[in-house]
C-alpha positions in Angstrom: -57.1 62.1 3.2 -60.4 62.7 2.6 -61.0 66.5 1.7 -62.2 69.5 3.6 -66.1 68.7 5.2 -68.8 71.3 3.7 -72.2 72.3 5.5 -74.0 71.3 2.1 -71.9 67.8 1.6 -72.9 65.7 5.3 -76.0 63.4 3.5 -77.1 60.4 4.6 -77.4 57.5 2.8 -80.5 56.0 3.5 -80.5 53.4 6.7 -77.0 54.9 7.6 -76.7 56.7 11.3 -74.6 59.3 11.3 -74.5 62.1 12.9 -75.8 64.8 10.9 -74.4 68.8 10.9 -77.5 70.8 9.9 -75.8 74.4 10.6 -73.4 76.4 11.9 -72.2 80.0 11.4 -68.4 78.9 10.9 -67.3 75.8 9.9 -63.2 75.6 10.5 -61.3 72.3 9.0 -57.2 71.9 9.3 -55.7 68.2 7.9 -52.6 69.7 9.5 -53.6 69.9 13.1 -56.8 68.1 14.0 -57.0 65.6 10.8 -60.4 64.6 10.2 -62.4 66.9 12.8 -64.1 70.0 11.7 -64.7 72.7 14.3 -68.0 74.7 14.1 -68.7 77.7 15.5 -71.7 79.7 16.6 -75.6 78.1 16.5 -74.2 74.7 16.3 -77.3 72.0 14.9 -76.3 68.5 14.7 -79.2 65.6 14.8 -77.9 61.5 15.4 -81.7 59.5 15.3 -84.7 61.5 16.8 -81.7 63.2 18.5 -81.1 67.3 17.9 -78.3 68.7 19.2 -77.7 72.5 19.7 -74.5 74.1 21.2 -72.5 77.7 21.1 -69.2 75.2 19.4 -67.9 72.2 18.5 -65.0 69.7 17.6 -66.8 67.0 15.0 -65.0 64.5 13.8 -67.5 63.0 10.9 -65.7 59.6 10.2 -65.3 58.9 14.0 -69.1 59.5 14.4 -68.0 61.3 17.8 -68.4 64.8 18.6 -67.7 67.9 21.4 -70.1 70.2 22.5 -69.3 73.7 24.0 -71.5 76.0 25.7 -75.4 76.6 25.4 -75.8 72.3 25.0 -79.6 71.3 24.3 -80.4 68.1 23.3 -83.7 67.1 22.4 -85.4 63.7 21.7 -89.0 64.4 20.1 -91.5 66.2 22.8 -90.6 63.7 25.6 -86.7 64.4 26.9 -84.8 67.6 26.4 -81.2 67.8 28.0 -78.9 70.4 28.8 -75.4 71.7 29.7 -72.5 73.4 29.5 -70.6 70.6 27.6 -71.2 67.1 26.1 -69.1 64.2 24.5 -71.6 62.1 22.1 -69.8 59.0 20.6 -72.5 58.0 17.6 -71.7 54.6 17.2 -71.9 53.5 21.2 -75.1 55.8 21.1 -73.3 57.5 24.4 -73.5 60.7 26.2 -71.5 62.4 28.4 -73.1 65.5 29.7 -71.2 67.8 32.4 -71.3 71.2 34.1 -75.3 72.5 34.8 -76.9 69.4 34.0 -80.8 69.4 33.8 -82.5 66.5 32.7 -86.1 66.4 32.2 -89.1 64.3 30.7 -92.9 64.6 31.2 -92.7 63.2 34.7 -89.4 64.0 36.5 -86.4 66.4 36.1 -83.1 65.9 37.5 -80.5 68.7 38.0 -76.6 67.4 38.9 -73.5 67.9 37.2 -72.9 65.1 35.5 -74.5 62.4 33.9 -73.7 60.0 31.6 -77.0 58.9 29.3 -77.0 55.2 27.3 -79.2 56.1 24.4 -79.5 52.7 23.6 -80.4 51.4 26.8 -82.1 54.6 27.3 -81.0 55.4 30.9 -78.9 58.2 32.2 -77.1 57.8 35.2 -76.0 60.5 37.2 -72.7 60.6 39.6 -72.2 62.5 43.4 -75.4 64.3 43.7 -78.5 65.0 42.2 -81.5 66.9 42.4 -84.8 65.4 41.0 -88.2 66.6 41.5 -91.3 64.7 40.7 -94.7 65.8 38.7 -96.6 63.1 40.6 -95.5 59.8 42.5 -93.1 56.9 40.6 -91.1 54.2 41.4 -87.5 55.8 41.2 -84.1 54.0 41.3 -80.9 55.8 42.5 -78.3 56.9 39.7 -80.4 55.7 37.3 -83.4 58.2 35.2 -85.3 58.3 33.7 
């Protein structure tokens, strides 16, 4: 069984694409209750490739390269895309995000408001379900259920 993770020990080897923990006010680890999963609390910041993700609290499985984020979730992809929600389930290996509860996705040309959004980073597309409201800064082609 691996030793409990620490904030300073989460380094990334050159060429790997693991989720990186940049900050959490508090880190908890219970090998008996949740082996391989850290509980991160307060001002959490994680990185994966060109995404910076912040939230109030999260569960991080470093071996599986997955995490669940809760509270004020924010994702920033450079200066081009910002996603806000109250819940995020992210799979770093598949590069797939499932966002729920009060989702807002913004890029330079449009903003989408919805309650559920799946975002496929490999394809560079988001898929929303049920209803969504989108606003455009200027006219562009739009395919329903796909964003951006």
